[in-house]
C-alpha atoms as an extended CHARMM CRD file, in Angstrom:
* protein
*
       113  EXT
         1         1  MET       CA            -40.2390000000      -68.4850000000       31.3960000000  PROA      1               0.0000000000
         2         2  GLU       CA            -39.6890000000      -66.2140000000       28.4570000000  PROA      2               0.0000000000
         3         3  PHE       CA            -38.0140000000      -66.5580000000       25.1400000000  PROA      3               0.0000000000
         4         4  THR       CA            -36.0000000000      -63.3560000000       24.8760000000  PROA      4               0.0000000000
         5         5  PRO       CA            -35.6050000000      -61.7050000000       21.4930000000  PROA      5               0.0000000000
         6         6  PRO       CA            -32.2680000000      -60.1830000000       20.6130000000  PROA      6               0.0000000000
         7         7  ARG       CA            -32.1570000000      -56.8670000000       18.7730000000  PROA      7               0.0000000000
         8         8  THR       CA            -32.3890000000      -58.8120000000       15.5220000000  PROA      8               0.0000000000
         9         9  ALA       CA            -34.1970000000      -62.0420000000       14.6160000000  PROA      9               0.0000000000
        10        10  GLY       CA            -33.5180000000      -64.9760000000       16.9470000000  PROA      10              0.0000000000
        11        11  SER       CA            -34.2070000000      -65.9260000000       20.5500000000  PROA      11              0.0000000000
        12        12  GLY       CA            -32.6890000000      -66.5650000000       23.9600000000  PROA      12              0.0000000000
        13        13  LEU       CA            -34.2720000000      -68.0370000000       27.0790000000  PROA      13              0.0000000000
        14        14  ASP       CA            -34.8910000000      -67.0440000000       30.7010000000  PROA      14              0.0000000000
        15        15  VAL       CA            -36.5230000000      -69.5040000000       33.0980000000  PROA      15              0.0000000000
        16        16  GLY       CA            -37.1950000000      -68.6880000000       36.7350000000  PROA      16              0.0000000000
        17        17  ALA       CA            -39.7230000000      -68.6020000000       39.5540000000  PROA      17              0.0000000000
        18        18  MET       CA            -41.6450000000      -65.4160000000       40.2810000000  PROA      18              0.0000000000
        19        19  TRP       CA            -43.3390000000      -64.7030000000       43.6160000000  PROA      19              0.0000000000
        20        20  LEU       CA            -46.8020000000      -63.5690000000       42.6070000000  PROA      20              0.0000000000
        21        21  TRP       CA            -47.3690000000      -61.4750000000       45.7430000000  PROA      21              0.0000000000
        22        22  HSD       CA            -45.2180000000      -58.7830000000       44.0990000000  PROA      22              0.0000000000
        23        23  ASP       CA            -47.5830000000      -56.3560000000       42.3990000000  PROA      23              0.0000000000
        24        24  VAL       CA            -45.6480000000      -55.6930000000       39.2040000000  PROA      24              0.0000000000
        25        25  ASP       CA            -46.6510000000      -55.4650000000       35.5720000000  PROA      25              0.0000000000
        26        26  HSD       CA            -43.6310000000      -57.3160000000       34.2100000000  PROA      26              0.0000000000
        27        27  LEU       CA            -41.8290000000      -60.6230000000       34.6580000000  PROA      27              0.0000000000
        28        28  ALA       CA            -39.4560000000      -60.6640000000       37.6150000000  PROA      28              0.0000000000
        29        29  PHE       CA            -37.5470000000      -63.8610000000       38.2460000000  PROA      29              0.0000000000
        30        30  HSD       CA            -36.8900000000      -64.2480000000       41.9690000000  PROA      30              0.0000000000
        31        31  VAL       CA            -35.2410000000      -67.6490000000       41.5430000000  PROA      31              0.0000000000
        32        32  ASP       CA            -33.3930000000      -68.1890000000       38.2850000000  PROA      32              0.0000000000
        33        33  ALA       CA            -33.0700000000      -71.6370000000       36.8170000000  PROA      33              0.0000000000
        34        34  VAL       CA            -31.4000000000      -70.8150000000       33.5130000000  PROA      34              0.0000000000
        35        35  ARG       CA            -30.4620000000      -67.9570000000       31.2270000000  PROA      35              0.0000000000
        36        36  VAL       CA            -29.3800000000      -68.6220000000       27.6700000000  PROA      36              0.0000000000
        37        37  SER       CA            -27.9160000000      -65.8070000000       25.6180000000  PROA      37              0.0000000000
        38        38  PRO       CA            -29.8290000000      -64.9440000000       22.4720000000  PROA      38              0.0000000000
        39        39  GLU       CA            -28.9880000000      -66.9210000000       19.3770000000  PROA      39              0.0000000000
        40        40  PRO       CA            -29.3210000000      -65.0700000000       16.0810000000  PROA      40              0.0000000000
        41        41  PHE       CA            -31.5490000000      -66.3240000000       13.2940000000  PROA      41              0.0000000000
        42        42  ARG       CA            -29.7450000000      -66.6320000000        9.9900000000  PROA      42              0.0000000000
        43        43  THR       CA            -31.5750000000      -69.4310000000        8.2060000000  PROA      43              0.0000000000
        44        44  GLU       CA            -34.2470000000      -71.9670000000        9.1200000000  PROA      44              0.0000000000
        45        45  ASP       CA            -31.7210000000      -74.7910000000        8.8520000000  PROA      45              0.0000000000
        46        46  GLN       CA            -29.3230000000      -72.9990000000       11.2150000000  PROA      46              0.0000000000
        47        47  PHE       CA            -31.9530000000      -71.8450000000       13.7360000000  PROA      47              0.0000000000
        48        48  THR       CA            -34.2940000000      -74.8650000000       13.9130000000  PROA      48              0.0000000000
        49        49  PRO       CA            -31.9390000000      -77.0070000000       16.0390000000  PROA      49              0.0000000000
        50        50  LEU       CA            -31.2290000000      -73.9990000000       18.2750000000  PROA      50              0.0000000000
        51        51  ALA       CA            -34.9490000000      -73.3580000000       18.7880000000  PROA      51              0.0000000000
        52        52  LEU       CA            -35.5350000000      -77.0320000000       19.5890000000  PROA      52              0.0000000000
        53        53  GLU       CA            -32.7100000000      -76.9490000000       22.1440000000  PROA      53              0.0000000000
        54        54  LEU       CA            -34.1190000000      -73.7860000000       23.7290000000  PROA      54              0.0000000000
        55        55  SER       CA            -37.5350000000      -75.4090000000       24.0760000000  PROA      55              0.0000000000
        56        56  ARG       CA            -35.9930000000      -78.6050000000       25.5030000000  PROA      56              0.0000000000
        57        57  ARG       CA            -34.0200000000      -76.5950000000       28.0680000000  PROA      57              0.0000000000
        58        58  ALA       CA            -37.1330000000      -74.5820000000       28.9320000000  PROA      58              0.0000000000
        59        59  ALA       CA            -39.1350000000      -77.7440000000       29.6070000000  PROA      59              0.0000000000
        60        60  VAL       CA            -36.3540000000      -79.2930000000       31.7230000000  PROA      60              0.0000000000
        61        61  ASN       CA            -35.9000000000      -76.1560000000       33.8140000000  PROA      61              0.0000000000
        62        62  VAL       CA            -39.6110000000      -75.4870000000       34.3140000000  PROA      62              0.0000000000
        63        63  THR       CA            -39.9890000000      -79.0950000000       35.4890000000  PROA      63              0.0000000000
        64        64  ALA       CA            -37.0540000000      -78.6500000000       37.8900000000  PROA      64              0.0000000000
        65        65  LEU       CA            -38.6250000000      -75.5100000000       39.3830000000  PROA      65              0.0000000000
        66        66  ARG       CA            -41.9820000000      -77.2540000000       39.7590000000  PROA      66              0.0000000000
        67        67  GLU       CA            -40.2520000000      -80.1100000000       41.5700000000  PROA      67              0.0000000000
        68        68  ARG       CA            -38.3050000000      -77.6970000000       43.7710000000  PROA      68              0.0000000000
        69        69  PHE       CA            -41.3960000000      -75.6660000000       44.6680000000  PROA      69              0.0000000000
        70        70  PRO       CA            -44.4110000000      -77.9830000000       44.4010000000  PROA      70              0.0000000000
        71        71  ALA       CA            -46.3990000000      -76.1210000000       47.0590000000  PROA      71              0.0000000000
        72        72  LEU       CA            -46.3400000000      -72.9420000000       49.1170000000  PROA      72              0.0000000000
        73        73  PRO       CA            -44.7790000000      -74.6260000000       52.2030000000  PROA      73              0.0000000000
        74        74  ASP       CA            -41.7730000000      -75.5410000000       50.0320000000  PROA      74              0.0000000000
        75        75  VAL       CA            -41.4360000000      -71.9170000000       48.9210000000  PROA      75              0.0000000000
        76        76  ALA       CA            -41.6840000000      -70.7540000000       52.5480000000  PROA      76              0.0000000000
        77        77  ARG       CA            -39.0110000000      -73.2410000000       53.6840000000  PROA      77              0.0000000000
        78        78  TYR       CA            -36.7000000000      -72.0840000000       50.9060000000  PROA      78              0.0000000000
        79        79  LEU       CA            -37.2070000000      -68.3750000000       51.5780000000  PROA      79              0.0000000000
        80        80  THR       CA            -37.0160000000      -68.5460000000       55.3850000000  PROA      80              0.0000000000
        81        81  SER       CA            -33.9240000000      -70.7630000000       55.4020000000  PROA      81              0.0000000000
        82        82  ARG       CA            -31.7540000000      -68.4420000000       53.3040000000  PROA      82              0.0000000000
        83        83  PRO       CA            -29.1500000000      -66.4100000000       55.1630000000  PROA      83              0.0000000000
        84        84  VAL       CA            -29.9880000000      -62.7400000000       55.6110000000  PROA      84              0.0000000000
        85        85  ARG       CA            -28.0660000000      -60.5410000000       53.1740000000  PROA      85              0.0000000000
        86        86  ARG       CA            -27.4890000000      -56.9500000000       54.2760000000  PROA      86              0.0000000000
        87        87  GLY       CA            -29.1610000000      -54.4990000000       51.9420000000  PROA      87              0.0000000000
        88        88  PHE       CA            -31.5020000000      -57.0620000000       50.3800000000  PROA      88              0.0000000000
        89        89  LEU       CA            -34.7970000000      -56.0240000000       51.9820000000  PROA      89              0.0000000000
        90        90  TRP       CA            -36.8890000000      -57.9740000000       49.4780000000  PROA      90              0.0000000000
        91        91  ASP       CA            -35.3770000000      -61.2380000000       50.7960000000  PROA      91              0.0000000000
        92        92  CYS       CA            -36.8440000000      -60.5650000000       54.2400000000  PROA      92              0.0000000000
        93        93  PHE       CA            -40.1150000000      -59.3030000000       52.7720000000  PROA      93              0.0000000000
        94        94  ASP       CA            -40.5310000000      -62.4330000000       50.6260000000  PROA      94              0.0000000000
        95        95  ALA       CA            -39.6730000000      -64.7270000000       53.5390000000  PROA      95              0.0000000000
        96        96  GLY       CA            -42.1250000000      -62.8900000000       55.7910000000  PROA      96              0.0000000000
        97        97  ILE       CA            -44.9390000000      -63.0550000000       53.2310000000  PROA      97              0.0000000000
        98        98  ALA       CA            -44.3500000000      -66.7530000000       52.5550000000  PROA      98              0.0000000000
        99        99  ALA       CA            -44.2510000000      -67.5400000000       56.2850000000  PROA      99              0.0000000000
       100       100  ALA       CA            -47.4820000000      -65.6210000000       56.8400000000  PROA      100             0.0000000000
       101       101  LEU       CA            -49.1630000000      -67.4570000000       53.9630000000  PROA      101             0.0000000000
       102       102  VAL       CA            -48.3400000000      -70.8320000000       55.5350000000  PROA      102             0.0000000000
       103       103  GLU       CA            -49.6540000000      -69.5420000000       58.8720000000  PROA      103             0.0000000000
       104       104  ASP       CA            -46.3260000000      -69.2130000000       60.6850000000  PROA      104             0.0000000000
       105       105  PRO       CA            -46.7700000000      -65.7790000000       62.3140000000  PROA      105             0.0000000000
       106       106  ASP       CA            -43.6420000000      -65.9520000000       64.4930000000  PROA      106             0.0000000000
       107       107  THR       CA            -41.3430000000      -66.5920000000       61.5240000000  PROA      107             0.0000000000
       108       108  ALA       CA            -43.1730000000      -63.9480000000       59.4870000000  PROA      108             0.0000000000
       109       109  ARG       CA            -42.7190000000      -61.3910000000       62.2860000000  PROA      109             0.0000000000
       110       110  ASP       CA            -39.0240000000      -62.2420000000       62.6040000000  PROA      110             0.0000000000
       111       111  HSD       CA            -38.4500000000      -61.5860000000       58.9000000000  PROA      111             0.0000000000
       112       112  PHE       CA            -40.4750000000      -58.3900000000       58.8420000000  PROA      112             0.0000000000
       113       113  GLU       CA            -38.5380000000      -56.9940000000       61.8080000000  PROA      113             0.0000000000
């Protein structure tokens, strides 16, 4: 989850799940739950309700992701059950890694091939 700043004062919101086996130095949402366009800050009275709504939506969506993916086997089931999309090599890589992590070598091999 990140509160995204616009080019001026204010904030938006991105909430998603990130597979931590990717060695990157930035946030990368592999499953998006919500994206809210940045809202500009004009005054405290105008922005306070917007900020409260952003935080409420963040909490709801983080909870939903935690319920959807409570443990690694749930992540593996999700990733290995998705249809293969031509040209999306990371889908197969992620499914293979998740399958390997839950000790399902045959499924991992299938996705890596």
